[in-house]
N, C-alpha and C positions, 0 to 999 in steps of 0.2 A: 399532608403526609402522603407518601406514595403508596399505591396499592401493590399487593403481593401477587405476582404472576407465578403460579406454582409449576415447577417442573417435576414430573412424576418419576420416581425411581423404579427401575425394572427389577423384577425378582431374580436374584442371582442363581446360577446353577451350582449347587453345592454337592460335595461328596457325602455319602452316608456314613463315612468314617470320621469321627471327631478328630482323630490324630491328623488326618489329611487336611482338615479345616485349618489347623495350625501351621500347615506347611507353607512357607513363604518363598519356596524355590522360584527363581526367575523374577521376583519382584524387586523393586528399587526403593530405598528409603533414604531421605535426608534426615539427619539428626543435627540440629543446631546445638551449640555448646557441647560438641561431641568429643572434646579433647580430654575429658576426665569426669569423675564423679558419676552422677546419675545418667548423664547424657551418654557417656561411653558405654556404660553397662546396658542401657537400653538398646544401644546399637548392637552390642554383642548378643543380646537376647534375640533380636531379629535375625542376626547373622547365623546364630546357632540353628535357627529354623529354616535357613537357606536363602535369606534375603541378601541382595547386594546392598552395599552401604556407602553413602556419601557423608563423611564426617565434616561438619562445618565448625570452624574455630575462628577466634578473633585475634588472640595474642600468643597462645602456646606455640612453641616451636618443635614439638615432638609429635604432632598429629600425623605426619607422614609415616612415622614409625608405628604409631598405633594402627593406622590403616593396614600397613604391611603385616602387622601381627594378626589382625583379623583374617587377612587373606591366607596367611600361613597356617593358622590354627583351625580355620573353619572352611576353607576351600571355596570362598565366595569372592567376588570382586569388591574391593573397597578402595576408595580414594579420599584424599583430604582436600578441602577447599577453604581458603582464607576468605572470610566474609564478615564485614561489620553489619550485623543484622538490623541496625537502626538506619542504614543507608539504603534507600529504596533501589537505587540504580545497581548497587552491588548485589542486593538480594535477587533482583531480576536477572542480572547477568550470570550469577553463579547458578541459579536454578536452571537457566537455559544451558549452561555448561554441563550440568548433571544430565539433563535430558539428552544432550548431544553425546556425552561420553557413555551413557548407559543405555540409551535408546528409549527410555520411558521414565516415568516417575509415578509411584503408587502411593507413597506415604511420606508425610512430613511430620516429624516430631519437633515441635517448637519448644525447645528446652532452655535456650540461652536466657540468662538473667541472674541477678544476684541482689540480695537485700543489703541495705545500709541503714544505720540508725537514722531516724527522722523524728526530730522533736518539733511539734507544732503546738506551742503553748496557748495561743489565742486564735480563735476561729477568724477574727477580723483580719488577721495577717495572712490567712490562707489564700483567699480568692485571687489577689493580684499576681501571686507567684505560683499559682497551682500548676500550670504546664511545666514551668521550670523545675518545680519541686519534684514532679514525677520523673522528668527526664534526666535530672542531674543530682538532686538532693536525696532522692530516696531509691528509686528503682526505674530501670529503663524498660520494664515489661510492656507497657502500653504501646510505646513506639516500636519496639522490636516485634511484638506480635502483629501489629497492624501491617507493617511492611510485608511480613510473611503471609498474612491473610490475603492481601491483594494479589500477590504473586501466585499463591496456591489457587486462588479462585480463577485466575486467568488460565493456568495450566490445566487444572482439573475440569473446568468447563469445556475447554477445547477437546480434552481427551474423552469427556463424558463420564469420567469416574475419578475418584481420588479419596484420600483419607488424611485428615488433619487432626493431630493430637497435640493439645496444649499441655505443657507442664504447669499446673497451677500449684496450689498449696493449701494445707489446712488453714493457713493465714487468711485465705479468702472466706473462711467460715467463722473464725474466732478472733478474739483480741488476745494476742500472745503476751505472756509475761515471762520474765521481767523486762525483756527488751522493748524498746519503743520503735515501732516501724509502721506508723500509720500509712505512709505512702505505699509501702510494699503491700500491706494487707488490702488496701483499697484497689490497687492495681490487679491483685490476684482475684478479688471478687469480681472485678470488671471482666477479666479474662474468662472466668467461669460463665458469666452471663452472656458474653459475646459468643461463646461457643454454642450456647443454647439457642440464641437468636439465629445464628447462621445455619445451625442444624435444620431449622425450619425453612429458611430462605433458600438454602442450597441443597435441599433434600434430594433433588433430582440427579445430582452428579457428585456429591461429596458427603462423606460422614465426618462429623466433628464431635470430638469428645475431649474431656479434660481429666487429668489425673492429679489428685491432691495428696502428695506425700506428707507425712508427718515428719517427725525428727528422724533423719536417716544419717547414719555414720558415714561421713564423706570428709575429704580434706578440708572443706569449708567449715563443717561443724566441729572438726578437731581443734579449731582455733578458739572455740568458746570455752569459757571458764567452767571449772567443776561446780562452782556455786550456781551458775546459770543452769547447767544441765540438771543439777539436783532439783531445782525448782520446776523444770520441765517435767522430770520424771515423777515428782510428787503429784502431778495432775494427770498422769497417764495410768490407766488400769493395769497395764503390763509393767509399769515402773522401769521402762527402758526405752532406748531408741532402737531402730533396726540396726543391729550391730554386726550381723553376719557380713563377711567380706563380699565384695563385688555386687552389692545391692541385691542380694539374692532374694530377699523378702519383698522386693518391689518390682523387679524387672519383668516378671511374668505377666503383670498387668499390661505392660506396653505391647507384649506379643499378642495378648488377647485382643486388644483394641486394634492392632495393626493387621490382624489376620482375618480370614474368612469365618473364624469362629464367632465374630461379632457383627455380622452383616446387618442385623436388625437392631443394632445398638448405636444410637446417635443422640446427641444432646445430653449426654450423661456425664456427671462428675463422679469419679470413683475415688473414694477416700481410703488411703492406706496409712493408718496412723496408730495402730495398736489400741484403738478405742479412745484416743485423746479427745475427739470431738463429741464423744458421748457424755462427757462430764458436764 
């Protein structure tokens, strides 16, 4: 095992105004999976606080318009970049393009990823196909996040500072029912622990945290049946998902972790789930 050579973080110079700590003016953030849902609303949250935004997308064809909307509504610079986040060369090239276009990079929100049903009936069948199951049969998160981790580490180490936020899930903490999604849950648990480990190893130049949303009303969740949602809500103390439009009950957490309001917060997973994980 390799030994850990610690790089010590310097104490930041902060305003005595808490409102100014949330000010993101002049900063630059990449948001992967930024073409809709939680990713787009997280991007808007940072833009509302003054951050310039790079929206990364893989398939959507309206992301240029979304970036233009952010610019028009919020008066910041916003651009769209097509990037397959499981492709290391694309991630590196597009991150370099962001630095070139904006002049710097302060925050990466690694949000891209989607769950798919994954039935694993017998443990003896898991091991030979485990990498394939993760990358094709269940969820691409481990691959996607790892490519972004490598590139973020390169850029932030060179700059001497940076902030990486992973979108995790309550699925990294619990066994969801009634859906079967073992691969997705295992990948999210891995992402949470990866952030904790790198928060220690990269403490001298990068903060790393994760956000674990519960059931949030998005275009993806709208496709779930009423029967499935009823079972979710029966286990939630609030008996609902986050239903307000624009992910308003969630996006403030992204601003907190991205801003100077959280300069002593690293290696933390923040659960936003209406108390679901308390049951």
